[in-house]
C-alpha positions in Angstrom: -36.1 86.9 -42.9 -37.7 86.5 -39.5 -34.3 87.1 -37.8 -33.9 90.4 -39.7 -37.3 91.5 -38.4 -36.6 90.4 -34.9 -33.4 92.6 -35.0 -35.4 95.5 -36.2 -37.9 95.2 -33.4 -35.2 95.0 -30.7 -33.2 98.0 -32.1 -36.2 100.3 -32.8 -39.2 99.1 -30.8 -41.8 101.4 -32.4 -45.4 100.5 -32.6 -45.4 100.5 -36.5 -42.4 98.2 -36.6 -44.0 95.8 -34.1 -47.2 95.7 -36.2 -45.3 95.0 -39.4 -43.4 92.2 -37.6 -46.6 90.6 -36.5 -48.1 90.8 -40.0 -45.0 89.2 -41.5 -45.0 86.3 -39.0 -48.7 85.7 -39.6 -48.2 85.6 -43.4 -45.3 83.1 -43.0 -47.4 80.9 -40.7 -50.4 81.0 -43.0 -48.3 80.0 -46.1 -46.7 77.1 -44.2 -50.1 75.9 -43.0 -51.6 76.0 -46.6 -48.6 73.9 -47.8 -49.1 71.4 -45.0 -52.8 71.0 -45.8 -52.1 70.5 -49.4 -49.6 67.7 -48.7 -52.0 66.0 -46.3 -54.8 66.1 -48.9 -52.6 64.5 -51.5 -51.6 61.7 -49.2 -55.1 60.9 -48.0 -57.3 61.7 -51.0 -57.4 58.2 -52.3 -58.5 56.9 -48.9 -61.2 59.5 -48.4 -62.6 58.7 -51.8 -62.6 54.9 -51.2 -64.5 54.9 -47.9 -67.8 56.5 -46.9 -66.6 57.1 -43.3 -63.4 59.2 -42.7 -62.4 56.9 -39.8 -62.2 53.8 -42.0 -59.1 54.8 -44.0 -56.8 52.5 -46.0 -53.3 53.5 -46.9 -50.1 51.6 -47.9 -47.9 51.2 -44.8 -44.5 52.8 -45.3 -42.9 51.7 -42.0 -42.4 48.1 -40.9 -45.2 47.2 -38.5 -43.5 44.1 -37.2 -40.2 45.6 -36.0 -37.2 43.3 -35.6 -37.9 39.7 -36.7 -34.4 38.5 -36.6 -34.9 35.6 -34.2 -33.5 37.3 -31.2 -35.0 36.4 -27.8 -38.1 38.5 -27.1 -38.8 40.1 -23.7 -41.8 38.8 -21.8 -45.1 40.6 -22.4 -47.8 40.5 -19.7 -46.1 37.5 -18.2 -45.9 35.5 -21.4 -42.9 35.2 -23.7 -43.5 35.2 -27.4 -43.3 31.6 -28.8 -40.9 30.9 -31.6 -40.6 27.5 -33.2 -38.7 25.8 -36.1 -40.5 23.4 -38.5 -38.9 21.1 -41.1 -41.0 20.2 -44.2 -40.2 18.0 -47.2 -42.0 17.5 -50.5 -41.6 15.6 -53.7 -41.8 16.9 -57.3 -45.4 17.9 -58.1 -46.5 18.3 -54.4 -47.5 21.6 -53.0 -46.9 23.1 -49.6 -50.6 24.0 -49.3 -49.9 27.2 -47.4 -51.6 30.5 -48.1 -49.5 33.5 -47.0 -49.8 37.3 -47.0 -46.9 39.8 -46.8 -47.3 42.0 -43.7 -43.9 43.5 -43.5 -40.5 43.5 -45.3 -39.4 40.8 -42.8 -42.4 38.4 -42.4 -45.4 36.8 -44.0 -48.5 35.7 -42.2 -50.2 32.3 -42.6 -53.7 33.1 -43.7 -54.8 29.5 -44.7 -53.8 25.9 -44.8 -55.0 23.7 -47.7 -56.4 20.3 -46.8 -54.5 18.6 -49.6 -51.0 20.1 -49.0 -47.8 19.0 -47.3 -48.4 21.4 -44.3 -51.8 19.7 -43.5 -50.1 16.3 -43.6 -47.4 17.6 -41.3 -50.0 19.2 -38.9 -51.8 15.8 -38.5 -48.7 14.2 -37.1 -47.2 17.1 -35.2 -47.9 18.0 -31.6 -50.2 21.0 -31.0 -47.3 23.3 -30.1 -45.5 22.6 -33.4 -48.4 22.8 -35.8 -48.5 25.6 -38.4 -51.6 27.7 -37.8 -53.5 30.6 -39.3 -52.0 33.8 -37.9 -48.5 32.5 -37.5 -45.7 34.7 -38.8 -42.9 33.1 -40.9 -39.7 35.0 -40.3 -37.1 32.7 -41.9 -36.9 30.0 -44.6 -33.8 27.8 -44.9 -31.8 30.4 -43.0 -32.8 33.2 -45.4 -34.4 36.4 -44.1 -36.5 39.0 -45.9 -39.8 38.4 -47.7 -38.4 38.1 -51.2 -35.7 35.5 -50.1 -38.2 33.5 -48.1 -40.8 33.4 -50.9 -38.1 32.2 -53.3 -37.0 29.4 -51.0 -40.6 28.3 -50.5 -41.3 28.3 -54.2 -38.1 26.6 -55.3 -37.0 24.2 -52.5 -38.0 20.6 -51.9 -37.2 20.9 -48.2 -37.9 23.8 -45.8 -36.7 24.9 -42.4 -39.2 27.5 -41.3 -38.7 29.9 -38.4 -42.2 30.7 -37.1 -43.5 33.1 -34.5 -46.8 32.1 -32.8 -49.5 34.8 -32.5 -52.8 35.1 -30.6 -56.1 34.7 -32.5 -59.0 36.8 -31.0 -62.6 36.8 -32.2 -64.2 40.1 -31.3 -67.7 41.4 -32.0 -68.2 45.2 -32.3 -71.6 46.6 -31.4 -71.9 49.7 -33.5 -75.4 51.1 -32.6 -75.3 53.4 -35.5 -71.7 54.7 -35.0 -68.9 54.3 -37.5 -66.6 51.4 -36.5 -63.9 53.9 -35.7 -60.8 52.2 -36.9 -58.0 53.5 -39.1 -56.4 50.5 -40.8 -53.5 50.1 -43.2 -52.0 47.3 -45.3 -48.3 46.8 -46.0 -48.5 46.5 -49.8 -50.9 45.6 -52.6 -49.7 42.1 -52.3 -50.6 42.0 -48.6 -53.9 43.8 -48.9 -55.8 40.8 -47.3 -54.4 41.5 -43.9 -55.1 44.9 -42.3 -53.1 46.6 -39.5 -54.9 48.7 -36.9 -53.2 52.1 -37.0 -55.5 54.2 -34.8 -58.8 53.9 -32.9 -61.2 56.9 -32.9 -62.4 58.2 -29.6 -66.0 58.5 -30.7 -66.1 55.2 -32.8 -67.9 52.0 -32.0 -64.7 50.0 -31.1 -63.9 52.5 -28.3 -67.4 53.0 -27.1 -68.3 49.3 -26.7 -65.0 48.4 -25.1 -64.0 45.9 -27.8 -60.7 44.1 -27.3 -58.9 45.7 -30.2 -55.7 47.6 -29.9 -53.3 49.5 -32.2 -50.9 47.1 -33.8 -53.5 44.3 -34.1 -54.0 42.7 -37.5 -57.5 42.1 -38.9 -57.6 38.8 -40.7 -61.3 38.6 -41.4 -64.6 40.5 -40.9 -67.5 38.0 -40.4 -66.8 35.4 -43.2 -65.1 37.9 -45.5 -61.3 37.6 -45.8 -58.5 38.1 -48.3 -59.7 41.4 -49.7 -59.2 44.7 -47.8 -61.9 46.6 -49.6 -64.5 43.9 -49.1 -63.6 43.5 -45.4 -64.0 47.2 -44.8 -67.3 47.2 -46.7 -68.5 44.4 -44.5 -67.5 46.2 -41.4 -69.3 49.3 -42.5 -72.5 47.6 -43.6 -73.0 45.3 -40.7 -74.3 46.7 -37.4 -72.4 44.1 -35.3 -69.4 42.9 -37.3 -67.3 40.0 -35.9 -63.5 40.6 -36.4 -60.9 37.9 -36.5 -57.9 39.6 -34.9 -54.2 38.4 -34.9 -52.2 39.9 -32.0 -48.5 39.6 -31.6 -47.2 37.2 -29.0 -48.8 34.8 -26.7 
């Protein structure tokens, strides 16, 4: 339709035709804008209803935040290569691994806790510091199997495990709000992984940006103060506290 009107203007450049062309284009643009706004509202309405502050949003993450976790060699970042280790674990019937994990992508789970009575804790007591399984580590493979579903099945059914683990940084960061909203847009990968939040955006006028907190897009939030394991409770704690302390997991060492 626009092409027909353009041809009319070129062939008969009268004032009336030009005015009609402009009105038609404006109508098309307005209808497109209204449709876009309607789609955005449908996508964001649950987040806006859940949180008092519009900068503290919570949506299910559709894309994979981790990227490739196939065990390929990683390039160096800021002078430090990402650490990748392999760990062998064995258990007997009735014994538990004692490992709490959260799904953070289709390719990896994050270690969010180690039980004091499990096989992993026994292994950690004997292993060197470099080879211990720690909170914040990413498990990217189990017995040669990739993908979260396959790895979880191996960890549930097998008596022995060969785990491919990527070491991450753990950062504790206080955010001085001084009456401002914290200024983070956070997401979680799925309902199953709602205990680990991914930082998707940082607001220019929020507390994180204004106080210079060491938080960047792509960080994972593991805990807020002493609250962990529940996304809604962590966000509530970050909103209610004037100086929340965030436990951050950052990719690579």
